[in-house]
Structure formats: structure tokens, C-alpha cells
C-alpha positions in Angstrom: 80.5 62.0 -49.1 82.2 64.3 -51.5 83.3 67.8 -50.4 81.1 69.5 -53.0 80.5 73.3 -52.5 78.7 73.9 -55.8 77.0 77.3 -55.6 77.8 77.8 -51.9 78.6 81.4 -51.3 81.9 81.5 -49.4 83.6 84.5 -47.8 87.3 84.1 -47.2 89.1 86.7 -45.2 92.8 87.4 -45.6 92.4 86.1 -49.1 95.2 88.0 -50.9 98.0 85.6 -49.9 99.0 82.6 -47.9 96.3 80.3 -46.4 93.6 82.6 -47.6 94.8 82.4 -51.2 95.2 78.6 -51.0 91.7 78.3 -49.6 90.3 80.3 -52.5 92.1 78.1 -55.0 90.8 74.9 -53.4 87.2 76.1 -52.9 86.7 77.4 -56.4 87.7 74.0 -57.8 84.9 72.5 -55.7 82.2 74.8 -57.0 82.2 77.6 -54.4 81.2 81.1 -55.3 83.8 83.3 -53.7 83.8 86.6 -51.9 87.5 87.4 -51.2 88.1 89.8 -48.4 91.4 91.5 -47.5 92.7 94.9 -46.5 95.5 94.4 -49.1 94.3 95.9 -52.4 96.0 93.0 -54.2 92.9 91.0 -53.4 91.3 92.4 -56.5 94.1 90.7 -58.6 93.6 87.5 -56.6 89.9 87.5 -57.6 90.7 87.9 -61.3 93.3 85.1 -61.2 91.0 82.8 -59.2 88.1 83.3 -61.7 84.8 81.4 -61.3 83.0 84.7 -60.7 85.0 85.5 -57.6 84.7 89.1 -56.3 87.0 91.1 -54.2 86.2 93.3 -51.2 88.6 95.6 -49.4 88.1 95.4 -45.7 89.7 95.9 -42.3 88.1 93.1 -40.3 88.6 95.0 -37.0 86.3 97.8 -38.2 82.8 96.9 -37.0 80.9 99.4 -39.3 82.9 98.3 -42.4 82.4 94.6 -41.6 78.6 95.0 -41.4 78.5 97.1 -44.7 80.8 94.7 -46.5 78.9 91.5 -45.5 75.6 93.2 -46.5 77.2 94.1 -49.9 78.4 90.5 -50.3 74.9 89.1 -49.5 73.4 91.6 -52.0 75.8 90.7 -54.7 75.6 86.9 -54.2 72.1 86.5 -52.7 73.2 85.1 -49.4 76.2 83.7 -47.5 76.7 80.0 -46.8 80.3 79.7 -45.6 82.7 81.9 -43.8 86.4 81.1 -43.6 87.8 83.4 -40.9 91.5 83.5 -41.9 92.7 87.1 -41.6 95.2 87.7 -38.9 98.5 89.2 -37.9 101.5 88.1 -35.8 103.2 90.7 -33.7 105.8 88.9 -31.5 107.6 90.0 -28.4 108.3 89.1 -24.8 105.5 89.3 -22.3 107.3 91.6 -20.0 107.9 94.2 -22.7 105.3 93.9 -25.4 103.8 97.3 -26.1 100.2 97.6 -25.1 99.4 99.0 -28.6 100.8 95.8 -30.1 98.6 93.7 -27.8 95.5 95.7 -28.6 96.2 95.5 -32.4 96.7 91.8 -32.2 93.5 91.2 -30.3 91.6 93.6 -32.5 92.5 91.9 -35.8 92.9 88.2 -34.6 89.9 88.0 -32.2 87.6 91.0 -32.6 87.8 90.6 -36.4 86.6 87.0 -36.7 83.9 87.7 -34.2 82.6 90.7 -36.2 82.7 88.6 -39.5 80.9 85.7 -37.9 78.3 87.9 -36.4 77.8 89.6 -39.7 77.5 86.3 -41.6 75.3 84.5 -39.1 71.9 86.1 -39.9 72.0 84.8 -43.5 73.1 81.3 -42.3 70.5 81.1 -39.6 67.7 82.3 -41.9 68.4 79.6 -44.4 69.2 77.0 -41.7 72.5 76.0 -43.2 75.9 77.5 -42.7 79.6 76.9 -41.9 82.0 79.0 -39.9 85.6 77.8 -40.2 88.1 79.8 -38.2 91.8 79.5 -38.5 93.3 79.4 -35.0 96.8 78.0 -34.3 98.7 75.5 -32.3 99.7 78.6 -30.2 96.1 78.5 -28.9 96.9 75.4 -26.9 100.6 75.5 -26.2 102.9 78.2 -25.0 105.4 79.6 -27.6 108.1 82.0 -26.6 107.4 85.5 -27.8 103.8 84.8 -28.8 101.9 86.2 -25.7 99.4 88.3 -27.7 99.2 86.0 -30.6 98.5 82.9 -28.4 95.9 84.8 -26.3 94.1 85.9 -29.5 94.1 82.4 -31.0 93.0 80.8 -27.7 90.1 83.3 -27.6 89.0 82.0 -31.1 88.5 78.5 -29.7 86.3 79.8 -26.9 84.4 82.0 -29.3 83.8 79.1 -31.7 82.6 76.8 -28.9 79.9 79.3 -27.9 78.8 79.8 -31.5 78.7 76.1 -32.1 76.3 75.7 -29.1 74.1 78.6 -30.1 73.9 78.1 -33.8 74.1 74.3 -34.1 70.3 73.8 -33.6 69.8 75.9 -36.7 72.0 73.9 -39.0 75.0 76.2 -38.7 78.3 74.7 -37.5 81.4 76.4 -36.2 84.8 74.8 -36.0 88.5 75.8 -35.7 91.6 74.6 -37.5 94.9 75.0 -35.5 97.9 74.5 -37.7 101.5 74.4 -36.7 103.8 76.8 -38.6 102.5 77.1 -42.2 104.9 77.6 -45.1 103.7 81.0 -46.2 106.0 83.8 -47.4 106.1 85.4 -43.9 106.8 82.1 -42.2 109.7 81.4 -44.5 111.3 84.6 -43.2 110.4 84.3 -39.6 111.3 80.6 -39.3 114.4 80.6 -41.5 117.8 79.0 -40.6 118.5 77.2 -37.4 115.3 78.4 -35.7 113.2 76.7 -38.4 115.3 73.5 -38.4 114.9 73.2 -34.6 111.1 73.7 -34.9 110.8 71.1 -37.7 112.8 68.6 -35.7 110.3 68.9 -32.8 107.4 68.0 -35.0 106.8 64.2 -35.3 106.2 64.6 -39.1 109.5 66.6 -39.3 108.0 69.4 -41.4 105.7 72.5 -41.3 102.2 72.5 -42.8 101.5 73.6 -46.3 98.8 76.3 -47.1 97.0 73.8 -49.3 96.7 71.3 -46.4 95.0 73.9 -44.3 92.7 74.8 -47.2 91.7 71.1 -47.7 90.8 70.8 -44.0 88.7 74.0 -44.3 87.0 72.5 -47.4 86.0 69.4 -45.5 84.7 71.3 -42.5 82.7 73.6 -44.9 81.1 70.6 -46.7 78.1 68.4 -46.0 80.5 65.6 -45.2 81.3 67.4 -41.9 77.7 68.2 -40.9 78.1 66.4 -37.5 81.4 68.1 -36.6 80.6 71.1 -34.5 82.7 73.0 -31.9 85.8 71.1 -32.9 89.4 72.3 -32.9 91.2 70.3 -35.6 94.9 70.2 -34.9 96.8 70.3 -38.1 100.2 70.1 -36.5 101.9 66.9 -37.4 101.4 65.7 -33.9 103.4 68.6 -32.4 101.0 69.4 -29.5 100.4 65.8 -28.3 104.0 65.6 -26.9 
């Protein structure tokens, strides 16, 4: 089965750069109608470059009122919502014994509360039409401990639990929910945070000896969003080169 998303209205959060941008580029090539969401105003430029009728929406995914209004606007502009790619997230790092409570709260608010709010806002449209896909970008940090990642790991582990519950509740109505958990992905931010010896050591510990590319995460999201993955529900796809099986 081909991963054809022709005329599927797809919301991609965190779409201005990195994995979100790569997802938009892959999805538009497979016929998706794109609603690109980001708090970064550059998302408007992204929509213009992507083309294919893509529209941009400025949004802080942790703001419940704004999420509801934005998803209602998207449904009004496009007619409905078929696919949600929950990608928006932040990475505030620090040791568990000294991480500021404000940094913990912000991480949970964006990385866990945000995807919940977006999925909750998209679900009524999916359930009504008895077809939908929720694809959430988690992380290998959801299943293994990584030094300095206490808030990030907790938020990403929460996404897996959230997704499992949605999969059970919405599966009978033709709506699937799945996660993708990548290793380090070669975005602009990662190239800074994982430069030098730190990055070399991390790559050496991955059986494939490299980090993931944004397009590889996007292609996995495309598959999970398609009819080809209709029987995959409640899964956490490890896109980590075998890192977490060791």
C-alpha cells in the first residue's frame, strides 16, 4: 500500500524548522493539505515555501484557549482535520537535583500538555468522520535515562502513556494514535548541543553509528499517518538505530 495522503488535512505543530519542517516537506509531496503551526512567526514563510495551499497559524501549544480557537479555525479553513503530527517541543536540560521548578513546569507544559491539548482539539473532527491519525514525536529519552534530561525524559515518557490511552479510546472509531521515538536528530539545535567529543561519543554508542535525520522521522510519520498503517495503534516506533536495545 502506498503512503498516499491526497486531500488529507494535516496539522503539523512545530513546523517552522527541524522535524516539523521536514514533515511538512514530505507530506506535501504525498498530497496532504497542510496547516502549519508554530509559535515562531517564521512559520508563515515556511508555508509559502512549502506551497500546495499550506497555511500558517501562530500558536503556543500550551495555551488551552488558543489551541481550541486555532484548531477550530483550521477546521473552518480546510473543512475538517484528518491527521495531527504532534511535534512541537522544547529541551531544557539540567541536573535533577538543581533543575529549576520553572524549567520543569515549562517543559511539561509545552512537551506534554501541548500535545494533549492539540490531540483533544483535533479528536472531535476525526471521531465524527471515523478516520484520523495522531502521530506524536516522543524520544528515546522516554524509555532510557539520559544525564541532564530529567524534565525532558519525564515529558516524553508521559506522551507514550497519553498515546496508549488515546489509542484504546479512539481506535474503535477509526482513529489511531502512535508515537515515534527518535535518537538525537540532526537539527540545527542538535548540531550545537551534540557537537565535538560529546556527539562523537554518542554516535559511537549507536549501532548504526550516526544520529537520525529529520527526513527519516518525517517518513516514519508519513507511514503512520497513511492507510498502510491502519492496524498500527498504540505503538512507540523506536527510530534510534538500535540504541535502546542495548
